[in-house]
LOLUM-756199 format. One line per field, with one value per residue (C-alpha): chain; residue number from 1; residue in one letter; x, y, z. Coordinates in steps of 0.1 Angstrom, whole numbers, plus 5000, padded with zeros to 4 digits. Example, Ala and Ser with C-alpha at 12.3 -4.5 7.8 and 13.67 -1.06 7.14 Angstrom:
mol <- [A  A]
seq <- [1  2]
type <- [A  S]
c1 <- [5123  5137]
c2 <- [4955  4989]
c3 <- [5078  5071]
This chain:
mol <- [A  A  A  A  A  A  A  A  A  A  A  A  A  A  A  A  A  A  A  A  A  A  A  A  A  A  A  A  A  A  A  A  A  A  A  A  A  A  A  A  A  A  A  A  A  A  A  A  A  A  A  A  A  A  A  A  A  A  A  A  A  A  A  A  A  A  A  A  A  A  A  A  A  A  A  A  A  A  A  A  A  A  A  A  A  A  A  A  A  A  A  A  A  A  A  A  A  A  A  A  A  A  A  A  A  A  A  A  A  A  A  A  A  A  A  A  A  A  A  A  A  A  A  A  A  A  A  A  A  A  A  A  A  A  A  A  A  A  A  A  A  A  A  A  A  A  A  A  A  A  A  A  A  A  A  A  A  A  A  A  A  A  A  A  A  A  A  A  A  A  A  A  A  A  A  A  A  A  A  A  A  A  A  A  A  A  A  A  A  A  A  A  A  A  A  A  A  A  A  A  A  A  A  A  A  A  A  A  A  A  A  A  A  A  A  A  A  A  A  A  A]
seq <- [1  2  3  4  5  6  7  8  9  10  11  12  13  14  15  16  17  18  19  20  21  22  23  24  25  26  27  28  29  30  31  32  33  34  35  36  37  38  39  40  41  42  43  44  45  46  47  48  49  50  51  52  53  54  55  56  57  58  59  60  61  62  63  64  65  66  67  68  69  70  71  72  73  74  75  76  77  78  79  80  81  82  83  84  85  86  87  88  89  90  91  92  93  94  95  96  97  98  99  100  101  102  103  104  105  106  107  108  109  110  111  112  113  114  115  116  117  118  119  120  121  122  123  124  125  126  127  128  129  130  131  132  133  134  135  136  137  138  139  140  141  142  143  144  145  146  147  148  149  150  151  152  153  154  155  156  157  158  159  160  161  162  163  164  165  166  167  168  169  170  171  172  173  174  175  176  177  178  179  180  181  182  183  184  185  186  187  188  189  190  191  192  193  194  195  196  197  198  199  200  201  202  203  204  205  206  207  208  209  210  211  212  213  214  215  216  217  218  219  220  221]
type <- [X  X  X  X  X  X  X  X  X  X  X  X  X  X  X  X  X  X  X  X  X  X  X  X  X  X  X  X  X  X  X  X  X  X  X  X  X  X  X  X  X  X  X  X  X  X  X  X  X  X  X  X  X  X  X  X  X  X  X  X  X  X  X  X  X  X  X  X  X  X  X  X  X  X  X  X  X  X  X  X  X  X  X  X  X  X  X  X  X  X  X  X  X  X  X  X  X  X  X  X  X  X  X  X  X  X  X  X  X  X  X  X  X  X  X  X  X  X  X  X  X  X  X  X  X  X  X  X  X  X  X  X  X  X  X  X  X  X  X  X  X  X  X  X  X  X  X  X  X  X  X  X  X  X  X  X  X  X  X  X  X  X  X  X  X  X  X  X  X  X  X  X  X  X  X  X  X  X  X  X  X  X  X  X  X  X  X  X  X  X  X  X  X  X  X  X  X  X  X  X  X  X  X  X  X  X  X  X  X  X  X  X  X  X  X  X  X  X  X  X  X]
c1 <- [5000  5013  5021  5010  5031  5009  5017  5054  5054  5027  5052  5048  5012  5024  5040  5064  5097  5086  5080  5113  5133  5116  5122  5159  5160  5138  5160  5191  5177  5151  5124  5092  5099  5107  5073  5053  5029  5024  5062  5065  5035  5051  5084  5067  5045  5071  5101  5083  5070  5105  5120  5093  5095  5133  5128  5104  5127  5156  5135  5125  5162  5171  5144  5153  5191  5191  5229  5237  5258  5231  5204  5222  5231  5196  5180  5202  5195  5158  5158  5175  5151  5121  5135  5139  5103  5090  5111  5097  5061  5064  5094  5102  5094  5094  5129  5127  5101  5122  5146  5117  5103  5137  5137  5102  5112  5142  5121  5095  5123  5147  5128  5130  5153  5180  5182  5180  5207  5231  5225  5232  5266  5274  5307  5314  5332  5360  5355  5319  5284  5281  5279  5279  5274  5286  5253  5239  5253  5235  5238  5229  5197  5194  5191  5200  5211  5225  5262  5256  5234  5262  5271  5301  5320  5327  5335  5303  5306  5281  5279  5288  5273  5299  5295  5327  5324  5323  5334  5321  5328  5295  5279  5255  5229  5200  5175  5137  5132  5150  5183  5199  5232  5243  5271  5295  5322  5334  5369  5394  5425  5434  5415  5441  5440  5402  5403  5430  5407  5379  5400  5401  5363  5356  5381  5366  5331  5342  5364  5333  5314  5339  5342  5304  5304  5331  5310  5280  5300  5310  5274  5263  5290]
c2 <- [5000  5034  5056  5093  5121  5122  5086  5092  5116  5097  5082  5112  5101  5068  5082  5065  5050  5052  5089  5094  5074  5090  5125  5118  5107  5137  5162  5149  5143  5171  5148  5164  5200  5187  5171  5196  5212  5244  5250  5243  5266  5294  5291  5291  5321  5345  5333  5338  5372  5384  5370  5385  5418  5419  5413  5442  5466  5456  5463  5497  5505  5495  5517  5546  5545  5534  5531  5499  5483  5489  5477  5445  5439  5446  5426  5396  5398  5403  5371  5351  5365  5356  5322  5317  5328  5303  5275  5283  5282  5251  5230  5237  5207  5182  5169  5166  5139  5109  5111  5111  5081  5063  5068  5054  5024  5016  5019  4994  4970  4971  4986  5019  5006  4996  5031  5048  5026  5032  5070  5070  5053  5071  5090  5117  5110  5136  5164  5155  5160  5122  5101  5063  5038  5010  4999  5031  5063  5094  5127  5155  5174  5151  5113  5079  5047  5013  5011  4977  4994  5015  5003  5025  5056  5080  5116  5134  5164  5192  5227  5254  5289  5305  5277  5261  5224  5214  5179  5160  5126  5108  5074  5056  5034  5011  5000  4997  5034  5030  5041  5074  5092  5115  5140  5137  5163  5188  5181  5200  5196  5173  5141  5121  5145  5144  5106  5107  5128  5102  5073  5084  5090  5056  5039  5057  5045  5009  5008  5016  4990  4963  4973  4970  4935  4923  4935  4917  4885  4888  4893  4862  4841]
c3 <- [5000  4991  5021  5021  5035  5066  5074  5072  5102  5122  5146  5168  5174  5189  5220  5244  5231  5194  5196  5214  5189  5159  5173  5176  5139  5129  5148  5130  5095  5095  5082  5093  5081  5046  5043  5063  5037  5057  5058  5021  5013  5034  5016  4982  4991  5007  4987  4954  4965  4974  4942  4919  4939  4934  4897  4894  4912  4890  4859  4873  4880  4844  4829  4852  4845  4808  4805  4786  4814  4840  4817  4809  4846  4859  4831  4839  4876  4870  4849  4876  4903  4882  4875  4913  4918  4892  4908  4943  4930  4908  4919  4956  4979  4951  4957  4994  4998  4985  5014  5039  5020  5024  5062  5064  5042  5064  5096  5081  5070  5099  5128  5145  5172  5147  5132  5166  5182  5153  5154  5192  5187  5155  5150  5124  5092  5092  5067  5059  5073  5075  5107  5111  5139  5116  5100  5085  5070  5084  5065  5088  5077  5047  5045  5059  5041  5049  5043  5027  5002  4989  4954  4948  4959  4930  4921  4911  4888  4887  4873  4899  4903  4880  4854  4865  4875  4911  4922  4952  4968  4964  4971  4949  4967  4959  4985  4991  4982  4948  4934  4942  4950  4978  4980  5010  5004  4978  4966  4946  4924  4895  4888  4907  4936  4938  4939  4966  4987  4983  4997  5034  5034  5019  5043  5074  5065  5058  5089  5110  5091  5098  5135  5138  5122  5146  5175  5161  5158  5195  5206  5186  5202]
């Protein structure tokens, strides 16, 4: 059965340990705010008003000054502001829900206690926003995934603000919520240097994974 957004945040209604554990996950991953429709509506409303207002003021400034340089600059900024306004009205909020869906899928499959325990024992991965307790990889304010669901570590290239490429250490995963990738850290330098910066991140994550597996083996014995 397909779950609605309301069902994803319904753990707060259960009270007791379930509510406590979900709150800990929610505080770290910021799940509820990303699927809260009132929050999204407010961002859409006020963000688009500010963006369109800025575009209008820039157009007025261009008409008032009329020098070629100012007209070109104001027109460019007005276009960008209007584009931001359109995005806020039509696109904002659409990319946040899959990460909340992934949290819910992991809770259904593994149990709330498993995720909560791993978060409580988690340690930061140096230089990144990621934490792990050995079973899951938690990205602060973003997402959680099983380490065993990581298919590969790679360097992800994306276009930066000034149209120069940005490079990030990334992981590709595939689990109950589908296939996706997540960025862990921006890296710099040549191709070889960027790969070299990826190695300690990958090793830190896999070291914690191996340590967790050894602890699990001792418990079973």
